[in-house]
MOPAC internal coordinates of N, CA, C and O (Angstrom, degrees):
PM7 1SCF
backbone

  N    0.0000 0     0.00 0     0.00 0    0    0    0
  C    1.2846 1     0.00 0     0.00 0    1    0    0
  C    1.5001 1   116.69 1     0.00 0    2    1    0
  O    1.2310 1   120.37 1   134.44 1    3    2    1
  N    1.2614 1   116.90 1   -45.56 1    3    2    1
  C    1.4146 1   125.01 1   172.72 1    5    3    2
  C    1.5400 1   111.37 1   -55.74 1    6    5    3
  O    1.2310 1   122.94 1   125.08 1    7    6    5
  N    1.2938 1   111.97 1   -54.92 1    7    6    5
  C    1.4636 1   115.36 1   177.89 1    9    7    6
  C    1.3662 1   118.45 1   -59.22 1   10    9    7
  O    1.2310 1   115.47 1   143.31 1   11   10    9
  N    1.2267 1   126.21 1   -36.69 1   11   10    9
  C    1.4113 1   135.57 1   164.83 1   13   11   10
  C    1.5815 1   111.68 1   -48.34 1   14   13   11
  O    1.2310 1   122.49 1   126.43 1   15   14   13
  N    1.3010 1   112.84 1   -53.57 1   15   14   13
  C    1.5049 1   122.44 1   177.40 1   17   15   14
  C    1.5520 1   109.92 1   -54.90 1   18   17   15
  O    1.2310 1   123.06 1   131.40 1   19   18   17
  N    1.3686 1   111.73 1   -48.60 1   19   18   17
  C    1.4389 1   112.51 1  -173.78 1   21   19   18
  C    1.5941 1   110.17 1   -69.23 1   22   21   19
  O    1.2310 1   120.01 1   139.47 1   23   22   21
  N    1.2827 1   117.58 1   -40.53 1   23   22   21
  C    1.5164 1   122.29 1   177.96 1   25   23   22
  C    1.4883 1   110.30 1   -61.02 1   26   25   23
  O    1.2310 1   121.56 1   138.47 1   27   26   25
  N    1.3990 1   114.62 1   -41.53 1   27   26   25
  C    1.5341 1   117.38 1   179.13 1   29   27   26
  C    1.4613 1   109.58 1   -67.45 1   30   29   27
  O    1.2310 1   117.07 1   143.45 1   31   30   29
  N    1.4278 1   123.18 1   -36.55 1   31   30   29
  C    1.3020 1   126.02 1   179.85 1   33   31   30
  C    1.5087 1   110.36 1   -63.43 1   34   33   31
  O    1.2310 1   119.24 1   132.79 1   35   34   33
  N    1.4322 1   119.05 1   -47.21 1   35   34   33
  C    1.3863 1   120.80 1  -174.55 1   37   35   34
  C    1.4122 1   111.51 1   -66.95 1   38   37   35
  O    1.2310 1   116.72 1   159.37 1   39   38   37
  N    1.3093 1   123.84 1   -20.63 1   39   38   37
  C    1.5414 1   128.41 1  -171.80 1   41   39   38
  C    1.5905 1   103.59 1   -98.44 1   42   41   39
  O    1.2310 1   113.56 1   175.50 1   43   42   41
  N    1.2364 1   129.78 1    -4.50 1   43   42   41
  C    1.4014 1   122.03 1  -175.52 1   45   43   42
  C    1.4650 1   114.96 1   -71.64 1   46   45   43
  O    1.2310 1   118.57 1   153.54 1   47   46   45
  N    1.3191 1   120.33 1   -26.46 1   47   46   45
  C    1.4762 1   123.30 1   179.06 1   49   47   46
  C    1.4851 1   115.16 1  -109.37 1   50   49   47
  O    1.2310 1   121.83 1  -162.24 1   51   50   49
  N    1.4153 1   114.11 1    17.76 1   51   50   49
  C    1.4633 1   116.94 1   177.60 1   53   51   50
  C    1.4944 1   114.41 1   -55.33 1   54   53   51
  O    1.2310 1   122.37 1   127.77 1   55   54   53
  N    1.3842 1   113.06 1   -52.23 1   55   54   53
  C    1.5191 1   118.30 1  -173.96 1   57   55   54
  C    1.4446 1   106.33 1   -67.00 1   58   57   55
  O    1.2310 1   116.80 1   135.60 1   59   58   57
  N    1.4284 1   123.70 1   -44.40 1   59   58   57
  C    1.3281 1   124.74 1  -175.65 1   61   59   58
  C    1.5541 1   107.40 1   -59.08 1   62   61   59
  O    1.2310 1   118.56 1   132.19 1   63   62   61
  N    1.3010 1   120.35 1   -47.81 1   63   62   61
  C    1.5175 1   120.70 1  -176.89 1   65   63   62
  C    1.5052 1   110.65 1   -65.20 1   66   65   63
  O    1.2310 1   120.20 1   145.92 1   67   66   65
  N    1.3883 1   117.21 1   -34.08 1   67   66   65
  C    1.4465 1   117.76 1   173.80 1   69   67   66
  C    1.3567 1   114.32 1   -63.36 1   70   69   67
  O    1.2310 1   116.68 1   130.88 1   71   70   69
  N    1.2464 1   123.93 1   -49.12 1   71   70   69
  C    1.4710 1   133.83 1   176.21 1   73   71   70
  C    1.4910 1   107.80 1   -55.48 1   74   73   71
  O    1.2310 1   118.78 1   138.55 1   75   74   73
  N    1.2408 1   119.92 1   -41.45 1   75   74   73
  C    1.4849 1   126.12 1  -177.51 1   77   75   74
  C    1.5318 1   104.69 1   -62.38 1   78   77   75
  O    1.2310 1   120.11 1   128.12 1   79   78   77
  N    1.3451 1   117.40 1   -51.88 1   79   78   77
  C    1.3780 1   125.61 1  -170.83 1   81   79   78
  C    1.5971 1   104.41 1   -68.03 1   82   81   79
  O    1.2310 1   118.19 1   136.28 1   83   82   81
  N    1.2184 1   121.06 1   -43.72 1   83   82   81
  C    1.4310 1   114.80 1   175.10 1   85   83   82
  C    1.5783 1   119.94 1   -63.57 1   86   85   83
  O    1.2310 1   121.48 1   144.73 1   87   86   85
  N    1.3713 1   114.78 1   -35.27 1   87   86   85
  C    1.2897 1   119.80 1   177.41 1   89   87   86
  C    1.5356 1   112.12 1   -68.80 1   90   89   87
  O    1.2310 1   120.34 1   143.74 1   91   90   89
  N    1.3477 1   116.96 1   -36.26 1   91   90   89
  C    1.4560 1   115.94 1   173.25 1   93   91   90
  C    1.4874 1   118.12 1   -65.14 1   94   93   91
  O    1.2310 1   123.43 1   154.49 1   95   94   93
  N    1.3528 1   111.04 1   -25.51 1   95   94   93
  C    1.6192 1   114.45 1   170.85 1   97   95   94
  C    1.4765 1   119.00 1   -89.51 1   98   97   95
  O    1.2310 1   119.45 1   156.30 1   99   98   97
  N    1.3649 1   118.66 1   -23.70 1   99   98   97
  C    1.3616 1   119.96 1  -173.66 1  101   99   98
  C    1.5672 1   113.00 1  -107.44 1  102  101   99
  O    1.2310 1   120.10 1   147.13 1  103  102  101
  N    1.2524 1   117.41 1   -32.87 1  103  102  101
  C    1.4288 1   117.66 1  -169.39 1  105  103  102
  C    1.6248 1   104.99 1   -89.69 1  106  105  103
  O    1.2310 1   121.36 1   -32.08 1  107  106  105
  N    1.3291 1   115.01 1   147.92 1  107  106  105
  C    1.4644 1   128.23 1   173.13 1  109  107  106
  C    1.5485 1   108.65 1   -56.65 1  110  109  107
  O    1.2310 1   124.42 1   129.10 1  111  110  109
  N    1.4056 1   109.13 1   -50.90 1  111  110  109
  C    1.3901 1   115.47 1  -176.82 1  113  111  110
  C    1.6045 1   106.69 1  -133.24 1  114  113  111
  O    1.2310 1   118.23 1   -86.70 1  115  114  113
  N    1.2686 1   120.98 1    93.30 1  115  114  113
  C    1.4708 1   124.50 1  -177.70 1  117  115  114
  C    1.4426 1   117.19 1   -50.84 1  118  117  115
  O    1.2310 1   116.70 1   151.28 1  119  118  117
  N    1.3055 1   123.88 1   -28.72 1  119  118  117
  C    1.3264 1   126.84 1  -176.24 1  121  119  118
  C    1.6202 1   108.25 1   -79.45 1  122  121  119
  O    1.2310 1   121.19 1   164.74 1  123  122  121
  N    1.3498 1   115.33 1   -15.26 1  123  122  121
  C    1.5182 1   121.73 1  -178.52 1  125  123  122
  C    1.4761 1   102.95 1  -131.87 1  126  125  123
  O    1.2310 1   117.58 1  -103.34 1  127  126  125
  N    1.2946 1   122.21 1    76.66 1  127  126  125
  C    1.4382 1   127.59 1  -165.82 1  129  127  126
  C    1.6378 1   104.61 1   -75.34 1  130  129  127
  O    1.2310 1   120.04 1   -39.20 1  131  130  129
  N    1.2438 1   117.54 1   140.80 1  131  130  129
  C    1.3748 1   130.55 1   171.96 1  133  131  130
  C    1.4721 1   117.72 1  -112.15 1  134  133  131
  O    1.2310 1   118.91 1   153.77 1  135  134  133
  N    1.3215 1   119.68 1   -26.23 1  135  134  133
  C    1.4119 1   123.75 1  -178.14 1  137  135  134
  C    1.6459 1   113.14 1  -104.65 1  138  137  135
  O    1.2310 1   122.43 1   139.52 1  139  138  137
  N    1.2893 1   112.96 1   -40.48 1  139  138  137
  C    1.5038 1   113.25 1   176.38 1  141  139  138
  C    1.5051 1   105.80 1  -113.67 1  142  141  139
  O    1.2310 1   122.22 1   -66.19 1  143  142  141
  N    1.3697 1   113.35 1   113.81 1  143  142  141
  C    1.5561 1   121.81 1  -174.99 1  145  143  142
  C    1.4803 1   106.68 1  -101.85 1  146  145  143
  O    1.2310 1   120.35 1   -31.06 1  147  146  145
  N    1.1765 1   116.93 1   148.94 1  147  146  145
  C    1.4592 1   127.37 1   172.23 1  149  147  146
  C    1.5558 1   106.04 1   -92.68 1  150  149  147
  O    1.2310 1   120.41 1   -57.69 1  151  150  149
  N    1.3202 1   116.82 1   122.31 1  151  150  149
  C    1.3539 1   117.40 1   174.95 1  153  151  150
  C    1.6137 1   110.38 1  -110.13 1  154  153  151
  O    1.2310 1   121.09 1   -64.84 1  155  154  153
  N    1.4016 1   115.52 1   115.16 1  155  154  153
  C    1.4703 1   120.74 1  -165.31 1  157  155  154
  C    1.5373 1   109.02 1   -61.74 1  158  157  155
  O    1.2310 1   120.87 1   -52.76 1  159  158  157
  N    1.4683 1   115.95 1   127.24 1  159  158  157
  C    1.2777 1   129.00 1   175.72 1  161  159  158
  C    1.5648 1   114.82 1    75.68 1  162  161  159
  O    1.2310 1   124.17 1  -174.74 1  163  162  161
  N    1.2717 1   109.60 1     5.26 1  163  162  161
  C    1.6089 1   115.36 1  -178.80 1  165  163  162
  C    1.3426 1   105.70 1  -118.84 1  166  165  163
  O    1.2310 1   115.01 1   116.22 1  167  166  165
  N    1.4233 1   127.06 1   -63.78 1  167  166  165
  C    1.4161 1   130.83 1  -172.11 1  169  167  166
  C    1.4410 1   109.52 1   158.51 1  170  169  167
  O    1.2310 1   122.42 1    51.18 1  171  170  169
  N    1.4505 1   112.96 1  -128.82 1  171  170  169
  C    1.3503 1   116.32 1   179.65 1  173  171  170
  C    1.4666 1   111.81 1  -134.80 1  174  173  171
  O    1.2310 1   120.60 1   -15.04 1  175  174  173
  N    1.3032 1   116.45 1   164.96 1  175  174  173
  C    1.5470 1   124.30 1  -176.69 1  177  175  174
  C    1.4529 1   111.33 1  -138.41 1  178  177  175
  O    1.2310 1   117.15 1   -36.34 1  179  178  177
  N    1.2334 1   123.02 1   143.66 1  179  178  177
  C    1.4220 1   128.98 1   178.86 1  181  179  178
  C    1.5085 1   110.29 1  -101.59 1  182  181  179
  O    1.2310 1   118.92 1   -57.80 1  183  182  181
  N    1.2666 1   119.66 1   122.20 1  183  182  181
  C    1.5054 1   125.71 1   177.14 1  185  183  182
  C    1.4717 1   111.11 1  -110.78 1  186  185  183
  O    1.2310 1   119.66 1   -17.29 1  187  186  185
  N    1.2765 1   118.26 1   162.71 1  187  186  185
  C    1.5050 1   124.33 1   178.47 1  189  187  186
  C    1.4304 1   107.46 1   -92.45 1  190  189  187
  O    1.2310 1   120.10 1   180.00 1  191  190  189

């Protein structure tokens, strides 16, 4: 049970970290994204 909790905790920010890495490489200003938008309580969307 403890191992499951540790693995779950490690994976909770995987998507957020990946999006952050993509934004830092693709966006002119990662703090004000224009291509990869966050949709509150839904996820992310990609815009042109």
